[in-house]
C-alpha positions as CSV (number, residue, x, y, z in Angstrom):
1,X,16.8,61.6,-18.5
2,X,18.6,58.6,-20.1
3,X,21.2,56.8,-18.0
4,X,24.2,55.9,-20.2
5,X,26.2,54.3,-17.5
6,X,26.7,50.6,-16.9
7,X,27.6,49.2,-13.5
8,X,31.0,47.4,-13.5
9,X,30.8,43.7,-12.6
10,X,31.4,43.1,-8.9
11,X,33.7,40.1,-8.3
12,X,34.0,38.8,-4.8
13,X,37.3,37.2,-3.5
14,X,37.0,34.9,-0.5
15,X,39.6,32.7,1.1
16,X,41.7,31.7,4.1
17,X,42.2,34.0,7.1
18,X,45.7,34.5,8.5
19,X,45.1,32.2,11.4
20,X,45.1,29.3,8.9
21,X,48.8,30.0,8.3
22,X,48.7,29.9,4.5
23,X,52.0,30.0,2.6
24,X,53.5,33.0,0.9
25,X,52.7,31.3,-2.5
26,X,49.0,31.7,-1.8
27,X,49.5,35.4,-1.1
28,X,51.1,35.8,-4.5
29,X,48.1,34.0,-6.1
30,X,45.6,36.2,-4.3
31,X,47.5,39.4,-5.2
32,X,47.5,38.3,-8.9
33,X,43.7,37.7,-8.7
34,X,43.2,41.2,-7.4
35,X,45.4,42.8,-10.0
36,X,43.7,41.0,-12.9
37,X,40.2,41.9,-11.5
38,X,41.2,45.6,-11.5
39,X,42.7,45.4,-15.0
40,X,39.5,43.9,-16.3
41,X,37.6,46.9,-15.0
42,X,35.6,45.0,-12.4
43,X,35.0,46.0,-8.8
44,X,36.5,43.8,-6.1
45,X,34.3,42.9,-3.1
46,X,35.9,41.3,0.0
47,X,35.1,40.5,3.6
48,X,37.0,43.2,5.5
49,X,38.3,42.0,8.8
50,X,39.0,44.2,11.9
51,X,41.5,41.9,13.7
52,X,43.6,39.9,11.2
53,X,44.8,39.7,7.6
54,X,43.4,37.3,5.0
55,X,43.9,36.2,1.4
56,X,40.9,38.4,0.3
57,X,42.7,41.4,1.9
58,X,45.8,40.5,-0.1
59,X,43.6,40.5,-3.3
60,X,42.4,43.9,-2.2
61,X,45.9,45.2,-2.1
62,X,46.7,43.8,-5.5
63,X,43.6,45.5,-7.1
64,X,44.4,48.8,-5.5
65,X,48.0,48.7,-6.9
66,X,46.4,48.5,-10.3
67,X,44.1,51.5,-9.5
68,X,41.0,49.3,-9.1
69,X,37.9,50.0,-7.1
70,X,37.7,47.8,-3.9
71,X,34.8,47.6,-1.4
72,X,35.3,46.0,2.0
73,X,32.2,44.6,3.7
74,X,32.7,44.3,7.5
75,X,30.7,43.3,10.6
76,X,29.4,45.5,13.3
77,X,29.2,49.3,13.1
78,X,32.8,50.2,13.0
79,X,34.5,51.1,9.6
80,X,38.0,50.5,11.1
81,X,39.5,47.5,9.3
82,X,42.9,46.0,9.0
83,X,43.2,46.6,5.3
84,X,43.5,50.4,4.9
85,X,43.8,50.4,1.1
86,X,40.1,49.7,0.5
87,X,38.3,52.3,-1.6
88,X,35.2,52.1,0.6
89,X,34.0,50.2,3.7
90,X,30.4,49.0,4.3
91,X,29.6,48.4,7.9
92,X,26.7,46.0,7.8
93,X,25.8,46.2,11.5
94,X,25.6,42.4,11.5
95,X,27.7,39.7,13.1
96,X,30.7,38.0,11.6
97,X,29.9,34.3,10.7
98,X,26.6,34.7,9.0
99,X,25.0,38.1,8.5
100,X,28.1,40.0,7.2
101,X,28.9,37.1,4.9
102,X,25.4,37.1,3.4
103,X,25.6,40.8,2.7
104,X,29.1,40.5,1.1
105,X,28.2,37.5,-1.1
106,X,24.9,38.9,-2.2
107,X,26.7,42.1,-3.4
108,X,28.7,40.0,-5.9
109,X,28.0,39.0,-9.5
110,X,30.5,36.1,-9.1
111,X,32.9,34.8,-6.4
112,X,36.5,33.5,-6.6
113,X,37.6,31.2,-3.8
114,X,41.2,30.7,-2.7
115,X,42.0,28.1,-0.2
116,X,39.6,28.7,2.7
117,X,38.3,27.4,6.0
118,X,34.8,27.4,7.6
119,X,34.2,31.0,6.7
120,X,34.9,30.4,3.0
121,X,32.7,27.3,3.1
122,X,29.9,29.5,4.6
123,X,30.3,32.0,1.8
124,X,30.4,29.4,-0.9
125,X,27.1,27.9,0.5
126,X,25.4,31.3,0.4
127,X,26.5,31.9,-3.2
128,X,25.3,28.4,-4.2
129,X,21.9,29.0,-2.6
130,X,21.6,32.4,-4.2
131,X,22.6,31.3,-7.7
132,X,25.8,33.3,-7.7
133,X,28.6,31.5,-9.6
134,X,31.7,30.4,-7.7
135,X,35.1,29.8,-9.3
136,X,37.4,27.8,-7.0
137,X,41.2,27.9,-7.6
138,X,41.9,24.2,-7.7
139,X,45.4,23.9,-6.3
140,X,45.1,26.3,-3.3
141,X,44.0,23.8,-0.7
142,X,41.2,24.2,1.8
143,X,37.6,24.1,0.6
144,X,38.5,25.5,-2.8
145,X,40.4,22.4,-3.7
146,X,37.7,20.1,-2.1
147,X,34.8,21.6,-3.9
148,X,36.2,22.5,-7.3
149,X,34.2,20.8,-10.1
150,X,31.5,19.5,-7.7
151,X,28.0,20.3,-6.6
152,X,27.2,21.0,-2.9
153,X,24.3,18.6,-2.9
154,X,22.3,16.1,-4.9
155,X,20.0,18.8,-6.3
156,X,23.0,19.9,-8.5
157,X,21.7,23.4,-8.8
158,X,25.0,24.9,-9.9
159,X,28.5,23.5,-10.4
160,X,31.4,25.0,-8.4
161,X,33.5,25.9,-11.3
162,X,37.3,25.4,-11.2
163,X,40.4,27.2,-12.5
164,X,44.1,26.5,-12.2
165,X,45.5,30.0,-12.6
166,X,44.6,33.5,-11.3
167,X,44.0,34.7,-14.8
168,X,41.7,31.8,-15.7
169,X,39.8,32.3,-12.4
170,X,39.1,35.9,-13.2
171,X,38.2,35.3,-16.8
172,X,35.8,32.4,-15.8
173,X,34.3,34.5,-13.0
174,X,33.5,37.4,-15.4
175,X,32.2,35.0,-18.0
176,X,29.8,33.3,-15.6
177,X,28.8,36.6,-14.0
178,X,27.7,37.7,-17.5
179,X,25.9,34.5,-18.2
180,X,24.0,34.2,-14.9
181,X,23.4,38.0,-14.7
182,X,21.4,38.1,-18.0
183,X,17.7,38.4,-17.8
184,X,16.0,35.0,-17.9
185,X,13.1,36.5,-19.9
186,X,14.4,34.5,-22.9
187,X,12.7,31.4,-21.4
188,X,8.9,31.0,-22.0
189,X,6.9,28.4,-20.1
190,X,3.6,27.3,-21.6
191,X,1.1,25.9,-19.1
192,X,-2.3,24.2,-19.8
193,X,-1.7,23.4,-23.5
194,X,-4.3,20.9,-22.5
195,X,-6.9,22.7,-20.5
196,X,-7.4,20.0,-17.9
197,X,-3.6,19.7,-17.2
198,X,-3.5,22.5,-14.6
199,X,-0.2,21.7,-12.8
200,X,1.8,24.2,-14.9
201,X,-0.5,27.1,-14.0
202,X,-0.4,26.1,-10.3
203,X,3.4,26.0,-10.3
204,X,3.9,29.3,-12.2
205,X,1.5,31.1,-9.9
206,X,3.3,29.7,-6.9
207,X,6.6,31.0,-8.4
208,X,5.0,34.4,-8.6
209,X,3.9,34.3,-5.0
210,X,7.5,33.4,-4.1
211,X,8.9,36.6,-5.6
212,X,10.3,34.9,-8.8
213,X,7.6,35.9,-11.2
214,X,9.9,38.3,-13.1
215,X,12.5,35.6,-13.8
216,X,10.5,33.6,-16.3
217,X,7.8,34.5,-18.8
218,X,4.7,32.2,-19.0
219,X,1.3,31.9,-20.6
220,X,-1.7,29.7,-20.6
221,X,-1.8,27.7,-23.8
222,X,-5.4,26.8,-24.3
223,X,-7.2,29.5,-22.4
224,X,-10.8,28.5,-23.4
225,X,-10.2,24.9,-22.5
226,X,-8.5,25.9,-19.2
227,X,-11.6,27.9,-18.2
228,X,-13.8,24.8,-19.0
229,X,-11.3,22.4,-17.4
230,X,-11.4,20.3,-20.6
231,X,-8.5,18.9,-22.6
232,X,-9.5,21.0,-25.6
233,X,-12.6,22.8,-27.0
234,X,-12.6,21.7,-30.7
235,X,-9.2,20.2,-31.4
236,X,-6.0,19.2,-29.5
237,X,-3.9,22.3,-29.3
238,X,-0.7,20.2,-29.1
239,X,-1.7,18.6,-32.4
240,X,-2.5,21.9,-34.1
241,X,0.9,23.3,-34.9
242,X,2.0,25.3,-36.8
243,X,-1.5,26.7,-36.6
244,X,-3.7,28.9,-38.9
245,X,-4.5,32.5,-37.9
246,X,-7.7,32.5,-40.0
247,X,-9.0,29.1,-39.2
248,X,-12.5,28.6,-37.9
249,X,-11.2,26.2,-35.4
250,X,-10.1,27.9,-32.1
251,X,-7.1,25.7,-31.4
252,X,-5.6,26.2,-34.8
253,X,-5.9,30.0,-34.4
254,X,-4.5,29.7,-30.9
255,X,-1.6,27.6,-32.0
256,X,-0.6,30.3,-34.5
257,X,-0.9,33.0,-31.8
258,X,1.2,31.0,-29.2
259,X,3.9,30.1,-31.7
260,X,4.2,33.7,-33.0
261,X,4.7,34.9,-29.4
262,X,7.1,32.0,-28.7
263,X,9.4,33.2,-31.5
264,X,10.5,36.1,-29.2
265,X,12.2,33.6,-26.8
266,X,15.3,31.5,-27.1
267,X,13.8,28.6,-25.1
268,X,10.3,27.2,-24.7
269,X,9.1,24.7,-22.0
270,X,5.7,23.2,-22.6
271,X,4.4,21.8,-19.3
272,X,2.1,18.7,-19.4
273,X,0.8,16.2,-16.8
274,X,-0.5,12.7,-16.9
275,X,-2.3,10.3,-14.5
276,X,0.5,7.7,-15.3
277,X,3.1,6.9,-12.6
278,X,5.9,8.4,-14.7
279,X,7.5,11.0,-12.4
280,X,8.9,14.0,-14.2
281,X,10.7,13.7,-17.6
282,X,11.3,15.8,-20.7
283,X,10.1,15.0,-24.2
284,X,12.1,16.1,-27.3
285,X,9.6,16.2,-30.2
286,X,12.0,17.6,-32.7
287,X,15.4,15.9,-32.0
288,X,17.8,18.6,-33.2
289,X,21.1,19.0,-31.5
290,X,20.0,22.3,-29.9
291,X,16.8,20.7,-28.5
292,X,18.7,17.7,-27.1
293,X,21.3,20.0,-25.5
294,X,18.4,22.1,-24.0
295,X,16.9,18.9,-22.5
296,X,20.2,17.8,-21.1
297,X,20.8,21.2,-19.4
298,X,17.5,21.0,-17.5
299,X,17.3,19.7,-13.9
300,X,15.4,16.6,-15.0
301,X,17.1,13.3,-15.2
302,X,15.0,11.4,-17.8
303,X,14.9,12.6,-21.5
304,X,12.5,10.9,-24.0
305,X,13.2,11.4,-27.7
306,X,9.8,11.2,-29.3
307,X,9.8,12.6,-32.9
308,X,6.4,13.7,-34.0
309,X,5.0,15.3,-37.1
310,X,1.5,15.6,-35.7
311,X,1.8,19.2,-34.7
312,X,3.2,19.4,-31.1
313,X,3.9,23.1,-30.3
314,X,7.6,22.5,-29.4
315,X,8.3,21.2,-32.9
316,X,7.7,24.7,-34.2
317,X,9.6,26.7,-31.6
318,X,13.2,27.9,-32.0
319,X,14.3,25.6,-29.2
320,X,11.8,23.8,-27.1
321,X,11.0,20.7,-25.1
322,X,8.0,19.3,-23.2
323,X,8.0,18.5,-19.5
324,X,5.7,15.7,-18.6
325,X,4.7,15.1,-14.9
326,X,2.8,12.2,-13.4
327,X,0.7,11.3,-11.6
328,X,-0.7,14.8,-12.0
329,X,-2.8,15.0,-8.8
330,X,0.1,13.9,-6.5
331,X,1.2,16.8,-4.3
332,X,4.7,15.4,-4.3
333,X,4.9,15.7,-8.1
334,X,3.6,19.3,-7.9
335,X,6.4,20.1,-5.4
336,X,9.0,18.4,-7.5
337,X,7.9,20.3,-10.6
338,X,8.0,23.5,-8.6
339,X,11.6,22.8,-7.6
340,X,12.5,22.1,-11.2
341,X,10.9,25.4,-12.5
342,X,12.3,27.4,-9.5
343,X,15.8,26.1,-10.3
344,X,15.5,27.2,-13.9
345,X,14.2,30.6,-12.8
346,X,17.1,31.0,-10.5
347,X,20.0,29.6,-12.6
348,X,18.8,29.6,-16.2
349,X,20.1,27.2,-18.7
350,X,23.2,25.3,-17.4
351,X,26.2,25.1,-19.7
352,X,28.2,22.2,-18.3
353,X,26.6,18.8,-18.9
354,X,27.7,15.6,-17.3
355,X,26.6,12.3,-18.9
356,X,25.8,10.8,-15.4
357,X,23.2,13.5,-14.9
358,X,20.6,12.2,-17.4
359,X,19.1,9.0,-19.0
360,X,18.0,9.2,-22.6
361,X,15.3,7.0,-24.2
362,X,13.9,6.8,-27.7
363,X,10.2,5.9,-28.4
364,X,10.2,3.4,-31.3
365,X,6.8,1.7,-31.2
366,X,3.6,0.8,-29.4
367,X,2.3,-2.3,-27.7
368,X,-1.3,-2.7,-28.5
369,X,-4.0,-4.2,-26.3
370,X,-4.7,-7.8,-27.3
371,X,-5.3,-11.2,-26.0
372,X,-1.6,-11.8,-26.2
373,X,-0.7,-8.8,-24.0
374,X,-3.3,-9.6,-21.2
375,X,-0.7,-11.5,-19.3
376,X,1.9,-8.7,-19.0
377,X,-0.4,-5.8,-18.2
378,X,0.0,-6.0,-14.5
379,X,3.8,-6.2,-14.5
380,X,4.4,-3.2,-16.8
381,X,6.1,-0.3,-14.9
382,X,7.0,3.1,-16.3
383,X,10.7,3.3,-17.4
384,X,11.3,-0.3,-16.1
385,X,12.9,-2.7,-18.5
386,X,10.6,-5.6,-19.4
387,X,10.4,-8.5,-21.9
388,X,7.6,-9.6,-24.2
389,X,7.9,-12.3,-26.9
390,X,11.7,-12.1,-26.7
391,X,11.8,-8.3,-27.1
392,X,13.2,-6.1,-24.3
393,X,11.9,-2.6,-24.0
394,X,11.1,0.2,-21.5
395,X,7.3,1.0,-21.2
396,X,5.9,4.5,-21.3
397,X,2.4,5.8,-20.5
398,X,1.0,2.4,-19.5
399,X,-2.8,2.0,-20.1
400,X,-3.2,5.7,-20.9
401,X,-4.6,5.6,-24.4
402,X,-7.4,3.5,-26.0
403,X,-6.2,0.3,-27.6
404,X,-2.6,1.1,-26.6
405,X,-1.1,-0.8,-23.7
406,X,2.0,1.3,-23.7
407,X,4.7,2.9,-25.9
408,X,7.9,1.1,-26.3
409,X,11.3,2.7,-25.7
410,X,14.9,1.8,-25.9
411,X,17.8,3.4,-24.0
412,X,20.1,5.4,-26.1
413,X,23.2,7.6,-25.9
414,X,23.9,10.9,-27.6
415,X,26.1,9.0,-30.1
416,X,23.5,6.4,-31.0
417,X,20.5,8.7,-31.2
418,X,21.5,10.2,-34.5
419,X,21.3,6.8,-36.2
420,X,17.6,6.5,-35.2
421,X,16.2,10.0,-36.0
């Protein structure tokens, strides 16, 4: 039997309790939020208290006045709550101050914060960790005002979005609930495009063991080379695009297969590793606006624009970038890549981009091994500005290729990059 019903979005409202002595003006804001949630056809979820009123209870009343569905989530076993207008009450059997709040927040597709004390901060933290978008009403005081337009920590997993009016808060909450609620199957990760670069496979399998395997699709690029633990069998797969399905060369046939499959996805991440001390950075091989925006949205600070016509797979995908990791045998790099891919699995592609969140470089040449360059070999450091014969540049992949001391990069901005590509 086909199910033709779609669950309405569940929007949580959190905020100050009555013992914080919030003004009447905030009650009017909370009531408007509840009314608008109901008018939009969403279900309102709130933390139902048994001993005092709160702004989330006021939002409950507003939604019920508009005929909306409201579910109160309370602590303990009793369903007796102060706010009698709730459509239904869920008794979690858990304590207030942790367990109940987790159950409430995890039941939401997005959360709207109004004012708020320590309880609201707790709920915002739970939402942040779980990848549930939070919209904070900016001028309502408390933690909502403090956290609007910020991240909770340096990992910058998800911005605490802001709104200035009840209507804007509800519209934003619904929009982000729809964005973050979509299946993330439109992202494909390719691991082991070079068969001896096994870090991507290790991280994707670790993601599966952590219960996030259904959040991203992934595949092994060069399967035969991976089994042999070799870079390639007959030809470099990452120089074989767009491929040839009837070629006698395995990598050319495989490139055609991989790229045909990749066309089903909106985004492609091709994971590579290097012995070089580079850390983790992204490479944009086809510098279109869409690809640069994609790189900027990922939780990786350094972006390298490296145009190539020699057949890298990401050049032939709808929207794709490479992730390069080094040194590849360092457990810290494996852990860092896992955190990057896990963040993408949890939160998808971020919309808001801050210029301070990334550095952009452009590869413009090579420095060849010669008698002249012998004197600077020992002082070259990845991504560290250096000078040779009056020229300043940033080295990349130092001593990684025969006859090439390093690639030369310059720092660029989004405005200046278009003059170079």
